[in-house]
N, C-alpha and C positions, 0 to 999 in steps of 0.2 A: 378341124379348121378353127382358128382363133375367132372369138366373138367380135363382131364389128366394133363395138364400143371399146374393146381393148386395143384393137388395131388403131382406131382414131386417137386414143390416148397415147399410144406409143409414138405416133407421128407428131402429135402436138408436143410431146416431150422433146422429141428430136429437134423440132423447129425452135423450141425455147432454149435448148442447151447447146446446139451447134453454134460455134463461133462465127460461122458464115451468115447466120440468120438472126439468132437471139430474139425471136419474135414470139410474143405471148398472145397477141390479139387475132389470131387466124382461126377460123372455124374449119374443122375437118369432119367431113361426113363420109361414111363408108356404106355403099349399097352394092351388095354382091361382090364382084371383083373390080368395082369402080371406086376410086377415092376422089373426093372433091375438095379443093382448097377454095375457101371464100373469105373475103375481107379486103382490106386496103393496105397497100404498101407504098413506099415513097419513091420507087424507081423501077425501071424495067429490069435492070440487073438484079435487084433484090427479088423481084418477082420470079426470075429464072432460077435464082439460088433456092428459093422456097420450094420450087418444083423439084429441083435436084435432090434436096435433102429429104423431101417426102418420098421420092422414088427410092432413095437409098434405105429409108426406114421401113418401107413396105414394097419390096421389089416384086412381090407376087400380084400387085394391083396395078391397074391402069389409072394414072393420075390425070385428072381434069383440072387444069389450072384456071380457075375463074377469079383469080385475084385482080383487083382493079388498082391501077396506078393513079395516085393522087398527086397533084402538083403542090409542092410546099414552097411558099414564097417568103421572102424576107418581110419582116414586120414593116408596116407603114410608118407614119409619123408617130412621135411619142404622144401618148395620151396624158393630158394634164388634168388632174383632179383638183378642184378648188375647195 
């Protein structure tokens, strides 16, 4: 069986390199046959894609998607510096 840190690195690489996700800031933890995704993403669709890519990269593990969706808003008024 592959060491947990190698599985986590493989999944992180897949999340970073897959065109559907291209995500570097996600924490991947492996505990036994469980894989946990933790961090923040910008939408529910992106959250689902992250889970799918992780499952494809480590099909032998059960993926727990603990990613949180954050709301990204348009900037407010311009800031004026004097």
